[in-house]
Residue, then its C-alpha position, 0 to 999 in steps of 0.5 A: m414671089p412667083g418664080l424667085n423661090l428656092t427650097r431647101d430641097e432644090a438646094r440640097a440636091r444641087a449641092a450634092l450634084l455639084d462641086v463649084e470651082s470659080y466664076e469670072v464676072a465681067l460687068d459693063l456699068t457704063r450702058g446707062d441708068r437702067v440696065f448693065g452688062s453682066t457676062t459670067t463664066v462659071r466652072f464647076r464640076a458634076a455628075a456626067g449626064a445630070s441636069t440642074f440650073i443656075d439662077a440669074i435674074t435678068d433683063a434679057v439673056h443674049s447667050v448661054v454656052l455650055n461646054g461650048r454648045d449654044l443653048d437657046p436662051a428662049e428655051v433655058s431661061d425664064g428671067v430667074r433661072i437658066q437650065l443646064p441640061d446634059l452636064a459633063e464632069a467638068n463644065e464651063l458655062t458662060v451666060v452674056a446678060d443684061a441685069l437691072y439696076m434696083n432702087t430697093g436696096e436689093g441686088l445692085h442698087r443705083f442712087v443718084d446724089p441730089v447734091d452733085n448728080e453723081v451715081y453711086l452704086y452698091t451691092q446688098f446680096e443677102v439673102p438671094d440677091s447676087r442673082r440680080m447681078f451675075a449668074v450663080f448657083e445661089q446658095p450659101d454651101l456652094k463656095a468658089a473663088f469669085r474674079f470680078t472685072v468692072t468697067a465703069p466711068a474713070h472717075w470712079d472708085v470700084i471696090s470689091n472683096s479683093p484689094t482694088p487694082a489700078p484701072t485701065p483707061g478706056t477711049d470713052g471716058s471709061a476705065t476697066w478694074a481687073f480684081e484678083p480672085t477672091l478666097p473661096m466665099s459664098s456669093y452672098v458675101t460677095a461685093l461691089v460698090a461703085g461710084p466717086y466715093q471718097a475714102v480715108r485709109s489707114e492700116l493694121t498689123s494682124s496677129d499673123g504680122r501681115t499688113i491689112p490695108l483699112g479704108v473707110f468710104a463714103r459719098k463726096s457730099l458726106m465726107e465733111h461728116l465722116d469721122a473716120e478715126n472713130i471707125f479705125r480706132l474701133t477696127r483696131q480695138g476689134f481686131e485686137f479682141f477677135e484675133k485673141q479670142f478666136a487664135t486665128p488671124y483675120p482671114f482676108p487681105k484687106y478691110d474696108q467699111l463703106f457708108v452707102p445710100e439707102f441701105n435696107a439694114g444696119a450693115m451687111e458682112n461682105a468679106g472685106a468690103v462691109t456696107f453700112l447704112e448711110t445715117y451712121v455718118f453723122r451730120s447732126k448731133v445724135a444721141e449717144a445711144t446711136i453712137e454706141r449702136r454704130a459701135i455695136t454695128v462695126l464690131h458685129e460686122l468684123a466679128h462675121m469675118w470669122f463667123g460667117d464668112l470664113v466658116t459659113m452655114r450650109w443652109w439658112n436654118d442656121l442663120w441664127l448662129n451666124e447672126s447671134f454669134a456676131e451679136f454676142m461677141s460684139t457685145l463682149a468686145a464692146a464691153e471688155n476692149t472699147e469705151f462702151t463698157n456698159s454695152w451689156t446694159t444696152f443689150s438688156s434694155m434693147e436686144k433682149s426686150w426685142a427678143y422677149r417681144q418676138d418670143q411672145l408672138p403667135s409666130t414665135h419659133p425655135i431658135v433653130a427655126e425650120i427654113n423650108d425655102l428663101e421666103d422663109v428666110q427673108v422673114n426670119f431676120d428677127g428678134i429670135t434670130y438675132a437677140k434671143g439667140a445671142s441672149v441664149l449664147r450668153q447663157l451658154v457661156a455662163w453655163v459652161g464658162q467663158e474661157q471653155f467656150m472660147a476654146g471650143v470656137r477656136s477648135y471650131f475655126g481651126k477645123h472648118a476654115w473656108s468650108n460650110t457647117e452645121l450647128p452639130d459641128l459647133m457643139a461638138e467643139l463646145e462639149a469637147s472644151s467644156g466637158r458637158d454633155l449639151s444635147e439636152w440643153g441644145r433641145l431645151w434652148l434651141e428646139t423649143a419656142g417661148v420665154n420662161k417666167l421666174e418669180p421669187e417666193i420668200g418665207l420670212d420669220g418675224d423679225g425679217t430673216i428669210t426662212s426659205f427662198a425659191i424660185l419659181q418657173s413657168a412657161p405659157a401654155a402654148h409653149p410649155t418647156i421648162r428650161p435650166h437657167r444659170l442666173a444670179v440672185g441680187f439682194y439690194d439695200l439703201d447705203g448711207a448716201g441713199r444709193l441702192v447697192r447690191t449687199h449679196r450675190e448668190e449664183l445658181d443652177v435653176a431647173g424645174e418649176r420650183t428651185e429651192v435656194p438655201g444659201l439664201t436663208g438666214h439673210q436678213r430680207p433686203a429692200l429689193v430682191l432681183l432675180n437674174d441679176d447681171d442678166l446672165a439668164y433669158a427669162k422674164i422676172r417678176l418682183d415680189p410685192v416688197s421689192l415692186k414697192a421699193a423699185r418704184a420709190h428708188l428706181k433712180d437710186f440704183a447705183h449701177s445701170l444694169p440692175r436698174t435696167l432689168v427692173w425697167g424691163a420688168a415693169w415694161d413686160a407686166a405693162r405689156d402683159g396687161e398685168t399692170a395699168a399702162r398709165d402706171y408705167v407712163e408715170l414711172v417712166l416720166r418720174n424716173i427718166a431724168h435720172e437715167t444715165d445710159s443713153s441707150v436705156v433712155q432711148v428704149l424707154l422713150r420708145q416704149l413710152a410712146t408705144t404705151l401712149d399710142y396703144y395701151v392706155a384706155p381709149e377714154d383717157h388717151q387724149a388727156i394722158a397723151v397731152a399731160a405726157a407731152d407737157s412733162l416731157w417738155e418740162l423734163a427737156s427744159a430742166a435737163a443739163p444744157a447740151s446734154d444727151a438727155q436734153l436732146q432725146l427729150a426734146k425729140a420726144f417732145a416734138a413727136r408728141a406735141q399736139s395742143p396749141e400751147q405745145l405747138d406754140v413751143i415747137a413753132g418757136l424753137y423752129d423759127g428761133s423765137r424760143v431757145l432751150e439753152g444748149l439745144a442745137v436746132d441743126t438740120d436734122l433737128r429742124w426737120e423734126l420740128l417742122t414735121s411736128l408742126v405739119t403733124g399738128g396742122r401749123a405747117g404744110q407743103p410750102e413750108i416743106d418746099a422751103e425747108l428742102r431748099r435749105d437742104n437738098t440732100a438725100s436725107g432732106q429729100l427722105a424728111a421732106e417725103a415723110a413730112k408731106a405724108a404726115t400732113p393731117t388731111l385725107e388728101a394727103k393720105k391718099a397721095a401717100w397711099h397712092a405713091i406707096i401702093e399704085d405708083g411704084t417709083l418710090s426708091n425703098l427709103q423713100q417709101r419707108s419714109a412715106i409710110a412713117g408720115f402716113n402713119r404719124v397721126h395725133d387722131a388715128s381716125l384720119i387713117a382708119p378709111f384705109a383699113q379696108e384698102y389695106f386688106a384688098t391690096a396686101r396679097r397683090a402688093w406681095e405678089t407683084k413687088s420686091h421682097e423688100i418693098a412688099q414687106q415694108i407695105v405688109v407691115g408698115l401699112y397695117p391698120s395698127r392704129q385702129t386698136s379694135q374688135a373690127t380690125l381683128d375681124l378684118t384681118d382674120r377674114f384676110l387670114d381665112g382668104l389667104g389660107t397657107d398658100i403664102p406662109a411668109l405673108q401670113r406670118l407678117v399679117v399674124e404677127s401684126r394682128d397680135g399688136i392689136a390683140r395685145a393692145l386691147k388686153a392692155q387697154a382693158a387693164d388700164k382702169 
C-alpha cells in the first residue's frame, strides 16, 4: 500500500549506516478505544552528518527530539516514516506519538469479549508491524535491547518478552509495569499482550540448570476449556528434544504461550511470549488431526526460539529457512519425542501436498526467493516457504545424515548466537560437519523452481522376475531442472492376513533423467512398487500400471499409514493434473476412507474430495455426483464407530455437502435432536455447522441464526453467525455480505474472513456469478486502501473461483493486462487464483 513499503536496498543502506543499541518504549493503554500513547526513546550510533529515517505508523506525532534538537513533526513525519537529518556519531531520539489500535490482526490488536465486555490486546508484528506500536528501525538485522513500560488498567495482566514485573499502582485505577530490558532481538519478535487474561503456570529446568517459568494464558471466558497440562507436556518434550539436538540451552528467561482472539495465523514466535490462535482452545470436540496440528504448532514456535530468535535472518529472502527449519524440526520432535509418532505421515499428507500445489502455480519461485521489498515477503508466506523448504531440508538430512546435519546446526548456533545470518552461514557449517560439497545441491534445490516427477520402468521375464529396473525423472517445461534425490524404493506384497506389507527396500541416490537400479534385478516382481518409500524425496511419483491396479484394489490393506499416504498423494496428483478422471478419485476416496486410520490423512482427503466435487467433476454430471457423494458420506458416518474421530469428520463433511431434500431432512433432525447418530455429540460448534448447512440449503434463516447466537453469544458464536448469515442463498444476502466486506469496512479480520467463507458457500454457483465483474472493478482499490491482511483476504477470498469458465479467465486476463507490473504482489495473488480456474477446466475436460 502507498507509503508503507520498504525496499531491500533501503534496508541495506540503513543497516550499513546504523548500529542500534536500545529502545525504551512507554505505552499508555488507558486513553480510550481508538488510540494509545506511544513514547519511544532509541539510542543508536551512525556516521556523523548522515541522514536516515525511522518507521512509525501513527495517528499523530506530538514531538520529535533528536539529540536535544526539536524537529517539527509536520516537516519530518508523514504518518509512516520520520526523517532524521544531520545525525551525530552517538544519537538519542525521542518520539511522542499517538498510535492506533487495530482490528485487523496487525500491530496492536484490540478485541472486546462479548461475554464480559472486557478488553484484550495483543501484538502481531511479523513482517513490518512493530512500527504500528512504537517508532522503530523496522528490519530484522537491526537488533537491539527493548525496555517496555506499560500503563494499563490495574486489573489487567501485562505480558512481554521479559518476565512480568510487579506493577506500580496509579491513582486512577491504572497501574504501570516497568519491564527489564530484553536480550538483543529483532523488533518483529517483540511482544505485548495485555488484558484480564488468566494463566496456568508451571516451570522446568533448562539444560544449563536454570529454572524457566512457564505460563499458558487465555481469556477468562475460555479458561474452562484450556487444557494447559497438555501444552506444558508438549513444551517439556520440546525443550528436552531441542536442547539436546542443538546443544544450546533455551536462550530466554521465561516461556509464555498465549491464546489470543482474532489471530491471523497459527502462531507467532515472539521471544519468550508466543501467541497462538484461539481456536486451539477446544471448546467442542475436534478431530484428532486438529489436536496433532496444535502439537506441531507448539513445537514449531518453540524451535523458533533458537532458529529465528536467537539467530535471525538478515533479510526476508531467508524467511524460508526460518520457517522451513522450524517446520522440519517440529515434525522430527513430534515423531521422536511425543505421542505423535506418525507425524511424518501427516507431513506427507498435509505439508507436502501444499508444497506440490504451490510449486505448480505460475507464481512458483525458488526456495531462496528474491525479496525486493516488504510487499514481496507479505505474499511469500506460502507452500514454498514452509512446506517445500521443510521437505527439501528433510531431503538434505537424508543426503548428509541426520547426525552430521545436527552437528552443523550446533556449530551454527555456537558461532552466530544473538546475531543475524544468511543462508551461506548455515551451509558452511553443514559442509564442514558432513564433509560434502553442498554448492551444487544448493544450486539445484534452492535456486530453481518446480517439482520433478519420478516413474518406474520395469523389465520382466516370463515368470515375473525383474530383469531391469530404472527410475525416470522428468521436469515441467517451464522449470526443466533435473535434480539429485536420495530416496528408497519399496516392494509390497500381500501377507497371509491380507495386509500389504513391505518385503524389500532399496535406498539409493537418483540423478539425471534415468537412473538404473541394478540392486532390484533378480527379484520377483511384487504386487506394488512404491518409489520414494518413506517419503525422503521431494517429487511427485507415479505408479506403474500393475502397481496402480493393486493400489486401487488394496489401498485399505496397507499395514502402515505412510506408504498408503504416498499412494493417496499420487492418486490426488493425477486427478489434479487431469491425468485421471475426477470421478474416479471421488470413488477411490469414498470406497477407502473408512479404512484410513490417520486422522490428519482423513482430514486432507475430505478437503481434496470437496475440491474435486466443486471444481474438477464435469459440469454436466456435477449435481448428480455431488448428491451421491453426500449420500455416501452419510452412510460412512452412520457406519463409523460411535464417538470415533472418523464419525465426527465424516458427519461434518456430510453437513458441508448436504443439499438434497432428503439430506437436509437428516441435518434438520440432527440439529433439533429428532434424529440421533449414536456417539455423535451435537455440541456447540457442531450445532453451528448443522445450522449453517440448513441456511445454505434454504431451510433456515436469520431468525434461527439469531436464536442460536443467543445460545452462544461468544466470540466464536459471533463468527459462526457471520458466516451463516452470508451463506443465506439469496441475492440480497450475498449483496449485503459483499457490502459489509468491501464497502462498510468495519468488520474485524476474522469477521471478514467468516463473511467471505459464508459468501462463497453455495450449492448453485450461479447465485454469486453476478459478483465476478464487481470483483475486478474493486480488487485494485481494496489492495490500495486497506491493510495488507484485509486486502489479501478480499483479493484471494472473493476471486470468482466458483465460476469455472473461459469467461472468468478472460475477465482475469483483462484485469491483469490493465494492472500491468505496477503492483507485483496483487498481480501474483490474482495469477494464482486464475491458475485454479485453468486447472479446473483441464480436470473437467478429463472427467468423461
